[in-house]
MDTraj code that builds the backbone (N, CA, C; nanometers):
import mdtraj as md
import numpy as np

residues = "MET ILE ALA LYS ASP ILE LEU ILE THR SER ILE GLU GLN THR CYS PHE ALA CYS PRO SER GLN TRP GLU ILE GLU LEU GLU ASP GLY ARG CYS ILE TYR ALA ARG ASN ARG HIS GLY VAL LEU THR ALA GLU ILE SER ARG GLU PRO SER GLU ASP ILE GLN ASP ALA LEU ASN GLY PRO ILE ILE LEU ASN GLU ASN THR THR SER ASP ASP GLY VAL SER ASP TYR GLU VAL THR GLN ASP GLU LEU LEU GLU LYS LEU ALA ARG ILE GLY PHE VAL GLN GLU GLN LYS ASN ASP VAL".split()
xyz = np.array([
    [0.0788, -0.1816, 0.0613],
    [0.0102, 0.0029, 0.0710],
    [0.1160, 0.1434, -0.0157],
    [0.0469, 0.2349, -0.1288],
    [0.1496, 0.3280, -0.0645],
    [0.0168, 0.4624, -0.0690],
    [0.0280, 0.4774, 0.0270],
    [-0.0306, 0.6229, 0.0615],
    [-0.0288, 0.7292, -0.0443],
    [-0.0800, 0.8082, -0.0552],
    [-0.0323, 0.9452, -0.0874],
    [0.0094, 1.0793, -0.0118],
    [0.1192, 1.1036, 0.0669],
    [0.1176, 1.2123, 0.2271],
    [-0.0334, 1.2536, 0.2702],
    [-0.0430, 1.1248, 0.3845],
    [-0.1456, 1.1001, 0.3982],
    [-0.0603, 1.1743, 0.5801],
    [-0.0891, 1.2439, 0.6199],
    [-0.0150, 1.3756, 0.7403],
    [-0.0392, 1.2243, 0.8953],
    [0.0926, 1.1810, 0.9028],
    [0.0560, 1.1556, 1.0460],
    [0.0948, 1.2791, 1.1573],
    [-0.0619, 1.2913, 1.3058],
    [-0.0526, 1.4334, 1.3122],
    [0.0341, 1.3840, 1.4901],
    [0.0254, 1.2422, 1.5171],
    [0.0722, 1.1583, 1.6735],
    [0.1677, 1.0984, 1.6742],
    [0.2702, 1.0369, 1.6788],
    [0.3013, 0.9319, 1.7043],
    [0.3231, 0.9613, 1.8414],
    [0.2878, 0.8193, 1.9615],
    [0.3599, 0.7775, 2.0926],
    [0.4262, 0.6294, 2.1102],
    [0.5327, 0.6255, 2.1583],
    [0.6032, 0.5052, 2.1719],
    [0.5411, 0.4320, 2.3138],
    [0.4045, 0.4018, 2.3376],
    [0.3823, 0.2988, 2.4512],
    [0.4619, 0.1934, 2.4773],
    [0.5489, 0.1448, 2.3727],
    [0.6164, 0.0131, 2.4727],
    [0.7932, -0.0265, 2.3747],
    [0.8834, -0.0065, 2.5040],
    [0.9941, 0.0404, 2.5153],
    [1.0652, -0.1541, 2.5342],
    [0.9988, -0.1835, 2.5095],
    [1.0865, -0.3367, 2.5539],
    [1.0230, -0.4608, 2.4622],
    [1.0076, -0.5831, 2.4598],
    [0.9327, -0.6863, 2.3801],
    [0.8224, -0.6060, 2.3827],
    [0.7626, -0.6254, 2.3052],
    [0.7164, -0.5783, 2.1796],
    [0.7800, -0.4547, 2.1713],
    [0.8263, -0.4183, 2.1565],
    [0.8622, -0.2223, 2.1376],
    [0.7392, -0.1643, 2.0444],
    [0.6779, -0.1190, 2.0928],
    [0.4889, -0.0642, 1.9798],
    [0.4783, 0.0439, 2.0093],
    [0.4227, 0.1223, 1.9129],
    [0.3430, 0.2187, 1.8714],
    [0.2248, 0.3391, 1.8057],
    [0.1937, 0.4154, 1.8987],
    [0.0126, 0.4589, 1.8574],
    [0.0203, 0.5452, 1.7568],
    [0.0052, 0.5701, 1.5864],
    [0.0090, 0.6733, 1.5788],
    [-0.1535, 0.6780, 1.4762],
    [-0.1487, 0.8238, 1.4638],
    [-0.3217, 0.9014, 1.4123],
    [-0.3059, 0.9676, 1.2881],
    [-0.3306, 0.9943, 1.2828],
    [-0.3348, 0.9906, 1.1283],
    [-0.4202, 1.1241, 1.0523],
    [-0.4893, 1.2210, 0.9564],
    [-0.4784, 1.3661, 0.9790],
    [-0.6247, 1.2693, 0.9263],
    [-0.6247, 1.2381, 0.8809],
    [-0.7998, 1.1934, 0.8569],
    [-0.8560, 1.1018, 0.9502],
    [-0.8688, 1.0923, 1.0602],
    [-0.9040, 1.0063, 1.1605],
    [-0.8697, 0.8838, 1.1407],
    [-0.7987, 0.8433, 1.0409],
    [-0.7568, 0.7221, 1.1390],
    [-0.6099, 0.6026, 1.1859],
    [-0.6372, 0.5543, 1.2682],
    [-0.5058, 0.5458, 1.2888],
    [-0.4189, 0.4561, 1.2974],
    [-0.2749, 0.4051, 1.3696],
    [-0.2315, 0.3210, 1.3197],
    [-0.1202, 0.2690, 1.4188],
    [-0.0847, 0.1377, 1.4374],
    [-0.0661, 0.0283, 1.5427],
    [0.0618, -0.0523, 1.4612],
    [0.1904, 0.0534, 1.4769],
    [0.2862, -0.0886, 1.4738],
    [0.4053, -0.1076, 1.6103],
    [0.4903, -0.2538, 1.5558],
    [0.6072, -0.3073, 1.6340],
    [0.6925, -0.3647, 1.6133],
    [0.7578, -0.4089, 1.6910],
    [0.9105, -0.4513, 1.6230],
    [0.9285, -0.5578, 1.7247],
    [0.9091, -0.7127, 1.6328],
    [0.8872, -0.8191, 1.7563],
    [0.9144, -0.9358, 1.6616],
    [1.0334, -1.0405, 1.7463],
    [1.0676, -1.1316, 1.7043],
    [1.0973, -1.0832, 1.5184],
    [1.1907, -0.9925, 1.5722],
    [1.2979, -0.9721, 1.4422],
    [1.1829, -0.9092, 1.2979],
    [1.0315, -0.8583, 1.3516],
    [1.0226, -0.8192, 1.2208],
    [0.9387, -0.6857, 1.2955],
    [0.9115, -0.5417, 1.2279],
    [0.8441, -0.4824, 1.2544],
    [0.7604, -0.4355, 1.1178],
    [0.6517, -0.4373, 1.2047],
    [0.4997, -0.4338, 1.0963],
    [0.4041, -0.3189, 1.1096],
    [0.2697, -0.2584, 1.0712],
    [0.1881, -0.1430, 1.0900],
    [0.0752, -0.2381, 0.9820],
    [0.0127, -0.1252, 1.1343],
    [-0.1279, -0.2116, 1.0613],
    [-0.1335, -0.0899, 1.1061],
    [-0.3218, -0.0544, 1.0067],
    [-0.4011, 0.0440, 0.9602],
    [-0.5229, 0.0507, 1.0004],
    [-0.6518, 0.1451, 1.0803],
    [-0.7900, 0.1077, 1.0519],
    [-0.8899, 0.0986, 0.9128],
    [-0.8780, 0.1137, 0.8937],
    [-0.9721, 0.0918, 0.7867],
    [-1.0434, 0.2229, 0.7858],
    [-1.1293, 0.2446, 0.8986],
    [-1.1778, 0.3730, 0.9294],
    [-1.1455, 0.4625, 0.9798],
    [-1.1602, 0.6149, 1.0464],
    [-1.1288, 0.7092, 1.1468],
    [-1.2273, 0.5940, 1.2388],
    [-1.0653, 0.6249, 1.3289],
    [-1.1491, 0.5751, 1.4947],
    [-0.9910, 0.6414, 1.6050],
    [-1.0763, 0.6524, 1.7622],
    [-0.9598, 0.6098, 1.8142],
    [-0.9016, 0.5373, 1.9368],
    [-0.9743, 0.4042, 1.8567],
    [-0.9420, 0.3065, 1.9401],
    [-0.8657, 0.2280, 1.8590],
    [-0.7275, 0.2050, 1.9704],
    [-0.6416, 0.1161, 1.8093],
    [-0.7194, 0.0217, 1.7573],
    [-0.7515, -0.0461, 1.8716],
    [-0.8122, -0.2011, 1.8135],
    [-0.8143, -0.2480, 1.6605],
    [-0.8577, -0.1219, 1.6061],
    [-0.9183, -0.1058, 1.5294],
    [-0.8311, -0.1461, 1.3839],
    [-0.6913, -0.0316, 1.4287],
    [-0.6520, -0.1263, 1.3479],
    [-0.5131, -0.1946, 1.3494],
    [-0.6341, -0.2744, 1.4685],
    [-0.5037, -0.3835, 1.4896],
    [-0.5795, -0.5129, 1.3863],
    [-0.7216, -0.4864, 1.3595],
    [-0.7580, -0.5351, 1.2154],
    [-0.8397, -0.5300, 1.1248],
    [-0.7160, -0.3852, 1.0599],
    [-0.6953, -0.3279, 0.9817],
    [-0.5767, -0.4256, 0.9081],
    [-0.5383, -0.4123, 0.7813],
    [-0.4715, -0.3828, 0.6204],
    [-0.3058, -0.3724, 0.6962],
    [-0.1474, -0.4966, 0.6601],
    [-0.2025, -0.4123, 0.7488],
    [-0.0417, -0.3569, 0.5717],
    [0.0518, -0.2679, 0.6807],
    [0.0969, -0.1649, 0.5096],
    [0.2138, -0.1955, 0.5453],
    [0.3193, -0.2689, 0.6485],
    [0.4118, -0.2114, 0.6420],
    [0.5251, -0.4047, 0.7254],
    [0.5874, -0.3957, 0.6848],
    [0.5965, -0.5851, 0.7100],
    [0.8043, -0.5574, 0.6756],
    [0.8793, -0.5876, 0.7403],
    [0.9802, -0.5636, 0.7708],
    [1.1190, -0.6396, 0.8161],
    [1.1655, -0.6753, 0.7491],
    [1.2466, -0.7822, 0.8583],
    [1.3793, -0.6517, 0.9464],
    [1.3675, -0.6958, 1.1214],
    [1.4839, -0.6267, 1.1662],
    [1.5712, -0.6727, 1.2096],
    [1.5913, -0.8320, 1.1694],
    [1.6350, -0.8552, 1.1994],
    [1.8135, -0.8444, 1.1568],
    [1.9318, -0.8699, 1.2948],
    [2.0641, -0.7938, 1.2066],
    [2.1391, -0.9258, 1.1170],
    [2.2470, -0.8488, 1.0777],
    [2.3185, -0.9576, 1.0187],
    [2.3758, -1.0696, 1.0282],
    [2.3771, -1.0354, 1.1395],
    [2.4444, -1.2364, 1.2136],
    [2.2388, -1.2971, 1.2159],
    [2.2057, -1.2405, 1.1852],
    [2.0574, -1.3154, 1.1921],
    [2.0301, -1.4616, 1.2950],
    [2.0229, -1.3403, 1.4141],
    [2.0097, -1.4234, 1.5088],
    [1.9046, -1.2858, 1.6067],
    [2.0122, -1.1583, 1.6168],
    [1.9627, -1.0835, 1.7141],
    [1.9165, -0.9119, 1.6423],
    [1.7395, -0.9196, 1.7146],
    [1.6915, -0.8385, 1.6523],
    [1.7533, -0.6976, 1.6522],
    [1.7021, -0.5791, 1.5743],
    [1.7754, -0.4595, 1.6562],
    [1.6468, -0.3627, 1.6618],
    [1.7293, -0.2296, 1.7482],
    [1.6269, -0.2129, 1.8203],
    [1.5722, -0.0520, 1.7104],
    [1.4294, -0.0229, 1.7092],
    [1.3988, 0.0456, 1.5573],
    [1.3891, 0.1524, 1.6317],
    [1.4513, 0.2653, 1.5994],
    [1.3697, 0.4305, 1.6469],
    [1.2336, 0.4910, 1.6153],
    [1.2120, 0.5225, 1.6233],
    [1.1408, 0.6640, 1.5963],
    [1.1095, 0.7406, 1.4792],
    [1.2331, 0.7710, 1.4631],
    [1.3067, 0.8332, 1.3286],
    [1.3418, 0.7275, 1.2953],
    [1.3415, 0.5858, 1.2368],
    [1.3586, 0.5496, 1.1231],
    [1.2490, 0.4651, 1.0997],
    [1.1394, 0.4298, 1.2201],
    [0.9871, 0.3988, 1.1615],
    [0.8816, 0.5328, 1.0650],
    [0.9487, 0.7048, 1.1331],
    [0.8882, 0.7352, 1.0685],
    [0.9787, 0.7253, 0.9179],
    [1.0547, 0.7165, 0.9439],
    [1.0798, 0.7138, 0.7843],
    [1.0951, 0.6250, 0.6756],
    [1.0801, 0.5000, 0.7371],
    [0.9455, 0.3534, 0.6843],
    [0.8501, 0.4353, 0.6513],
    [0.7673, 0.4645, 0.7084],
    [0.6014, 0.5873, 0.7066],
    [0.6185, 0.6472, 0.5954],
    [0.6788, 0.7565, 0.5510],
    [0.7396, 0.8402, 0.4954],
    [0.7381, 0.7761, 0.3401],
    [0.7991, 0.6270, 0.4026],
    [0.8317, 0.5821, 0.2042],
    [0.7380, 0.4854, 0.1645],
    [0.5773, 0.4937, 0.1838],
    [0.5005, 0.4729, 0.1604],
    [0.4069, 0.5837, 0.2024],
    [0.4078, 0.6534, 0.1302],
    [0.2995, 0.8334, 0.1743],
    [0.2715, 0.8116, 0.3885],
    [0.3066, 0.8430, 0.4739],
    [0.2647, 0.9011, 0.5417],
    [0.3621, 0.9178, 0.6272],
    [0.3417, 1.1260, 0.5885],
    [0.4761, 1.1917, 0.6103],
    [0.3606, 1.3036, 0.7921],
    [0.5665, 1.2745, 0.8805],
    [0.5005, 1.3478, 0.9905],
    [0.4137, 1.5267, 1.0100],
    [0.4193, 1.5256, 1.0660],
    [0.3663, 1.7092, 1.0504],
    [0.4357, 1.7627, 1.0933],
    [0.4775, 1.8763, 1.0631],
    [0.5620, 1.9790, 1.0650],
    [0.5706, 2.0207, 1.1715],
    [0.6338, 2.0662, 1.2684],
    [0.6120, 2.1236, 1.3763],
    [0.6699, 2.2690, 1.2728],
    [0.6123, 2.3957, 1.3162],
    [0.7234, 2.5243, 1.2998],
    [0.7303, 2.6212, 1.4142],
    [0.8887, 2.6087, 1.3994],
    [0.9022, 2.7086, 1.5443],
    [0.9608, 2.8773, 1.5205],
    [0.8422, 2.9363, 1.6060],
    [0.8516, 3.0581, 1.5600],
    [0.8978, 3.1329, 1.6651],
])
top = md.Topology()
chain = top.add_chain()
for i, resn in enumerate(residues, 1):
    res = top.add_residue(resn, chain, resSeq=i)
    for name in ("N", "CA", "C"):
        top.add_atom(name, md.element.get_by_symbol(name[0]), res)
traj = md.Trajectory(xyz[None], top)
């Protein structure tokens, strides 16, 4: 799925342990649930506008990437910035804050 510049209005890392996970809100009212677990980074999106992250868990997978390190054994930690870069490649862009 490639989106056309859908704006991310908020992102919150809700777990820092295994799995690392984030809840993301979009300008169009939908939400994304992303997690890095067992060497796989996945992101799922709600089909309709919703404030309930469970709706994203029942939605389509929009990102599914291997995060196993070169040794083939351990996972590498995915940072929030890396997640945002991966989402931007498929059309989900972060809202820019104006420093005035």
